[in-house]
N, C-alpha and C positions, 0 to 999 in steps of 0.2 A: 754778167749784168752788173752795172755799177750801182752803188747805193746812193739814193737821193740824199741831199744834204738836209739837215734839220737844225735849226738854230733860232735864237731870239733875234729879231731883226735889229740891224745896226745901221748907222747913218752912212750914206754914200751919196755924193752929189750927182752921180750918173744914173739917176732913176732908181737907185737902190733904196730899200726901206730904211726909215729912221726908226729908232727904238720906240716901242709903244709904252706910254705911261698912262695907266688907267686913270680916268677922272675920279678924284677922291670922293665925289658926291654920288658916285655909282659904284659902291664897294663890292658888289657881288655879281655873279654871272647873269642872274635873272633880271636885275635892274639894267645891266648892260644890254641884255637882249631886247627888252621891251621899250627902253627909253625912246629910241628913234621913232617907233610906231606911234607914239603918243605926242612927240614934240616937234617932229619935222614936217616941212611942207611937202605936198605931193604935186606941186605945180611950179617947179623951179625953172623949167625949160619949155619953150614952145615946140610943139611937135608938128610934123607933116605926116599925115597918116596915109599908108598904102595898104591896099588889099591885094596880097600876092596870091595868085591862083596856085593850087597845089596839083601834083600829078593825079591825085585821087578825086579831083573834082570839088575840093573844098577851097577855102581861102585862109591864109595866114595874115594876121594883121601886124604890120610893121610900123613902128613909130620912129621917124627920123628927125634928127636935129641937124639943120643945115650948117655949113661951114665953108672955109676956103676950098676952092676946087683942087688945090694941090695938097690939102691936108690928108692925113691918114684917116681910116675909118675904124671906129671901135664898135664892135657888136656885143651887146649886153644880153645875157640870158638870166631871167629872174628866177626866184625860188618858188616853192610850193605855194599855190594860190596867190602868187604875186602878179605883177603886170608892169607895164612901162610906167605906171604911176606909183609903184613901190618907192618908198623913200630912198632906198639905197640906189635904185636905178636912176632916180632923179638926181641924186647927189653925184654919182659917177658921170652922168651925162653932162651935168653942169661943169664939173672939173675938166673933163675932156674937151668940151667946147671952148672953155677959157684958154686952153693950150692949142687951139687952132685945129682940133680934130672934128671930123664929122662923126655922127653917132647914129646907130640903128639899134632899137630895142625890139627884140623878137618876142611877141606875145605868144605863149603856148596856146594850143587850141582850147577854147572856152575860158581863157584867162584875160583877154583884152577887155578894157573897161570903156564905158560910154564917156566921152570927154565932157559931156554936160553933167555927169553924175558918176564920179570915179568909183563909187561903191557898187555900181551896177555892172555886172559882167555880161559880155555878149556871147550868146551860144554859137557854137560852130555848126557847119552845115552838113556834117557827115556823122554817122553813128559811132563815134569814137571820141575819146578825150585825150589826155596826155599822161605821161608817167615818167618816172625817174630814168628809165632806160630807152625812151623813145628818141631816136637820133635821126630818123629819116627827114623830119621837118627841118632840123638844124642843117642837115646836109644840103637840102634844097635851098635854104636861105643863103648859106655860105657860098655855094656855087653860083647862085644868082648874083650876089654882090660882087664876087670876084670877076665874073664874066662882064658885068656892066662897067667895072672900073679896073681893067687889067693892069694898069700902072700904079694903082693905089694900094699901099700896104694895108692889109686887113688884119686886125688883132681882135681877140675876143676875151671876154670875162664872163664867168658864170658864178652865180651866187646860190649856195645851198643845193637844192635840187638841180638848178640850172648848171651848177658847177659839175655835178655828177654826170649830167648829160654831155657837157662839153668834154670832160676827161674821157668818157666812154667813146665819144665820136673820134677824138684824137687817136685813141688806141686802135679803133677800127680802121682808120685811114693813115696808118703809119707810113712815113715816107713822103706824103703829100705836103705841099707848102701853100695851100689855099689860105690858111691862117698862119701868119708869120710867127706869132707868139701868142701865148694864152696865160690866163691867170684865173684863179678861183678863190672864193671866200667861203669858209665854213661848210665844206663839202661833207655830206654823210657817206663817206667812202664805202662803208659796209652797211647796206640797208637793213639786213637782218639784225645786226648788232645795235644799230641805231633804234630800230623799232622796239627791241627788247629793253634798251636803256630808257625809253620813254614810258615804260609801264610803271615807273615809280610814281609816288603820290604827286610830286611836282610836275613830272613829265606828262601826266594825264591832263593837266590843265592846258598845256600846249596842244596836245592831241585833240582835245575836245573843241578847241577853237578852229582847228583845221577841218575836223570832220563835219562841222556844221555846213560849210559851203561845199565840201566834196559830196556830201549826201544830197544836197539840193541840186547839184549838177547831175548826179546819177538819176534822180527822179525826173528831172527835165529831159534827159536823154531818152529815158524809157517812154515818156509821154509823147516825144516828137518822133521816136523811132521804135514803134512797138516790136519790131523784129528782134530787138536786143533784150526783150523782157526775160527771155529764157536763159540769158547769159549773166544777168545781174540779179543777185538775191537781195532785193531791196529790204526785206524784213530783217534779214541777218545783218545787213550793212547798218540799218538803223539801230541795232542793238550793240554795235561795235563800241568797245571801250579802248581799243588800241589800233594802231596802224595795221598790225598784222591781221586783226579781225576784219577790218574794212577791206583791206587789199585782197584778202582771201575770198570775200563775198562779192566784190565789185571790180577792183582794178585788174586783178589777175584774169578772171574769166572773160571780161570784156575784151582784153587785148591778147588773148590766145595763150596765156600761161596756165600751167596745170594747177598751180596753187600760189599762195603768197610766197612760200619758201622758194618755189621755182622762179617766180618773178624777181625776188631779191638776189638769188644766185646768178641769174643771167644779166641783171641790170646794174649790179654794184660796180662802181668805177675802180675799186681796188684791184679787180682782176685785169683791168685794161691798162693800168699804169705802166707796166714794163714795156709796153709796145710804143709808148709815146715818143716821138722823135723831135718835136718842135720845142723851143725854149718855153718852159712853163713855170710859173710861180704859184704855189698853193699856200694860202694863209689860213691858219686855224688857231683856235685858242684851246689850251689844255683844259680849261674849265667849261668848254661848250656843253650846255645841258642837253644837247641833242645827240651826243656821241660819246662813248666811253673813251677815256684817254689811251687805253691799250691799242685802239685802232690806229691812232696816229703813229704809234711806234711801228706797227706793221707797214703803214704807208712809207715811212722813212726807210724801211728795209727793202721794200719792193720797187720803189721808184728808181728809174734810171738817173744817170748823172745830169741830164738836161732838165730834169724835174726837181725843182727846189721847194722843199717843205719848210715853211717858216712858222714856228709854233710859239705863240706868246703864252705866258703863264696865265693871263687873264684876258677877258674880252667878251666872253659869252658867245652867243650864236648871232653872227652878223651884227655884232655890236661894236666893239673896239672904239668906245667913246673916250675921248681925251679932252683936256681943256680945264682951265682953272675955275670956270663958272658955267652954269647951264646956258647962259646967254652967249657964251663963246665956245660952245661945244664944237669939236671937230671929230671927224670920223676917219680914223687912222688907216684902217684896211682899204677903204675906198680910195683915198689919196695914194696909198702905197701901190696898189695894183695899177691905177691909171698912170701914175708917173713911170712905173716900171715898163708897162706896155708901150706907152708912147715913146719912151727912150729907145726901145728896140724897133719900133715902127720907123723912126727917123734914120736908123742905121740901114734899113732894108734898101 
């Protein structure tokens, strides 16, 4: 097995990353992490919505950005509790569209937003949700897009949870070329290590924010599908102070795992990295508050030669904000992965 490359990104005109220089006005990882959520638009691109039927009788909501018929297609997978209206999904869709690509954002089940009120999520139609290792929906979407457009290069990017799902799927389907190239931003490669890392005082602030909507979805699912009531311990989930506690009470039993530990062990993308065969770029920051730095060292050791890990010293979690002034903020990781992916799509 070849060792994946790890480096600070350098400039290259052929779609290769330029060096990341942290915005001076966002000097720590937490400011880098939250800035975009507070300051960026969630309506940068016009979507064409599609309800794609699934093999289990549900629907996946896809949001498409139209483009030239001969352009490549970029598939975007959002992060935990995100959607096509997440600021980074909007940012990458706008960047890709400006370069002549067509874009599809896959909304995980229960994550799609109402276009008239992007704060309101739309419930799915089956007694299940989504999780960090659920790859059957991605497989369905990727194969559907490839079958529709057999001559169109399909490339994919996943952010945070979406990146974990993408890497796991790539490892599960080694040797296939449905997706010609892939990229990720701020992946929590080891879910157990990440969950433990977020039990710190600052980490609990992030966790609390996510658990609010996750718990609301669990309650809604039990209300609509009483048959799952004996699989989700809502009282214990409501008391959760960590991802581990919540996943042990809700995510794991709902989706057939023995426990949170079992769920993390079977879903962490770090175990699937060695099997990936397509060109893949993984971007992370050493100061990511969602993941201990030591995990990135293990990723560099386990990744094959076609998987390149680019680690910046700073950038936070899905932050990577650069620019001399807040009004001229740029998002380095998003431009980096879009440029890199579309450069490879054009070579296909």
